Each structure stands twice: as C-alpha cells, then as structure tokens.
N, C-alpha and C positions, 0 to 999 in steps of 0.2 A: 712806208716806214711807220713805226710806232713811236709815239712820243714817250720820252722817259717818264714824264709825269703821269702817264696812264698806268704805270706800275705802282703809283703811290696809293697805299691802302687808305680807304676812307676814314678810318679811325686814327690815322697818324696825325700828331700835332706838329711834327717837324716839317720844315719847309723843304721843298725839293732842293734848294741851294745847299742847305745844311747836310742833306743826305748825300748829295754829289760830293761835297767836301769830305765827308766821312769816308766815302768809298775811295776817293783819291788818296786819302791819308792812311789807308790800310797798310800796316807794316808787315803783316803775315801774308806773303805772296802766295802761300799755299791756298788761300781762299780763291784766288783767280785760277789756279790749277784745278781746283775742285769744280768751279763753274765750267771750265773747259771740258772736263771729263763728263759732266752732266749733260752738256749740250752737243757733244760729238757722237754721231751715229757709229763711228768706228770703234768706240769702246764697248766692251761687253756689258750686258745688263747687270751683272754682278758688280762690275767696277762702278757703274753709274749709281747703283744702289748704295754701295759703300760711301761714295762721294756725297750722296744726299743725306746719309746718316751723319757724316763727319762735318758737313757744312754748319749746322746749328751750333756745334761745339766751338767751331772756329770764330763764329761771329757773335757769340753770346755776350761778350764784353762791350759791344758797340751799343749805341743808342737804340732804343726800341724801334724807332722809325726806320733807321738804317738796316737793322737786322730783319725787320719785317719786309722791307723793300727787297733785300737780297734773297730772302726765302721765296718771295713772290716771283722774282726774276728766275730763280732756279726752277721753280715749278713750271713756269712758262717755257723755259728752255729745255726741260727734261724730255728725252727722246722716248721714254716709255719702253714697253717691251715689244713694240711692233715694227719699228724702223731701225734695224741694225743688221750687221753682217751675218749673224747667225740665222736670222729669219730669212734673209735673202738666199743664203747657201741652202737652207732646207727647201725653199721653194724651187730652186734650180735642180737640186738632187731629185726631188719628187717629180718635177716635170720630166727629167730624164728617164725616170722609171716608167712614168705613164707613156712616154714616147715609145719606149721599148715594147709596150703592150698595145700600141696603136690606139691609145685613148687620147685622141687629139683635142677633144673638147676640154678634157682635164688639163692638158698641157697649156692650152690657151688661158684657162682660168688661173693656173698657178703662175703664169708669166705676167699677169696684170699687176700684182703687187710689186714684182721685180721692176717692171716698167716705171711705176710710180716712185719707188725708192731710188731708182737710178737717176731719175730727173731731179728729185728733191735733194739727194745726197750722192753726187757722182763719185765721191771717194769710196763709198761702200762697194760699188760695182767693181772698182779696181781691185779690191781685196778678193773678190770672187771671180776674177777673170778666168782662171783655169777651168773652173766648174762651168762657166758660161761658154767657153770655147768647146768644151767637151759636149755640152748640150747642142750647140750649133753644128758640130760635126755629126752628131746623131740625126739632127733634122736634115742635114745635107744628104746623109746616107739614105734616109727615107725618101727624100725628094727624088732620088735616082730610081727608086723602086716603083712598084705598081701603084702604091698609095700616094704617090707624089702629088696628084691632083688635089686630094683633100688637104694636104699640108699647105699647098699654095692657096686654096680657097679660104682656109682659116687664117692666112697671113702669118704663119709661124716662121717663115723665113723671108 
C-alpha cells in the first residue's frame, strides 16, 4: 500500500490533515465521479481525457495544497492509453486474424498484453468475453488440425 502522504507535493505548505479534511468536505460529488472515471480501465480513453480536463475546473476553488494533491492523485491513477478495453479488443481481434493465417508466434505476442491486462484489470476481460471466446474457438479448431502440435508447443491453449 502507498501512504497518502506520499502524494503530498514537496512545495505544499498545507499539512496532510488539512488536505484530508478538505477532500472529505468536498460538496461537489462530481469530483469523485471524475476520479473514478480517470482510474477505471473500463472507461474509454476519450472519457478519461474529458475527466482529466474537467477535474482542474472542479477543484480550482480549493486550497492550492488540496488541488495539487488531487491532481497528483489523478495523474497516478490515470490509466493512460495502453490499458483499456479498446486495446484489449484490438489485440484479441488481431490475434484471431494471425491465427487464421497460421502465424502462431504473432498470436503469442498479441496475447501477452491481454494476459497482463486481464490480471491487472479483470473487469476489462469481461467486456471482451465474446471476442475471447471466438479466439479460443479458433485455437481449438486449429488444435484439431495438422498444425495442432505447434499450437500446443506455444501454449496457446
């Protein structure tokens, strides 16, 4: 776990207690919705980008220490463009296309980020379940064919 005080910017004159009190007294609950949008991999990159743009406007009236702390929290929690459902879907679709052309090494490389994302954010793999099932059915079909040994050797199924 990370201590809340590690988010405290070095230039901040506010104490951690005052920042925590300010955060708990936020009347605009939309701030917390924005933080949720920023931190969840299930939201689209454009939704997260809009939330990152809107957050400074919502917290502008708070003390500088609290606003800086919330901005730092948002930056640390931001998912970026690499871990989200769209990226996972594209990796799965591309893996399926490579499987159809018997490019098993490519399939293996495309499934590595899917494996990492599914462990870090299991809710994302749930959104792409149908695409994953389709890919696994394709692997199962190849396994029955003459190239099944290579599929097994690469650990694709």
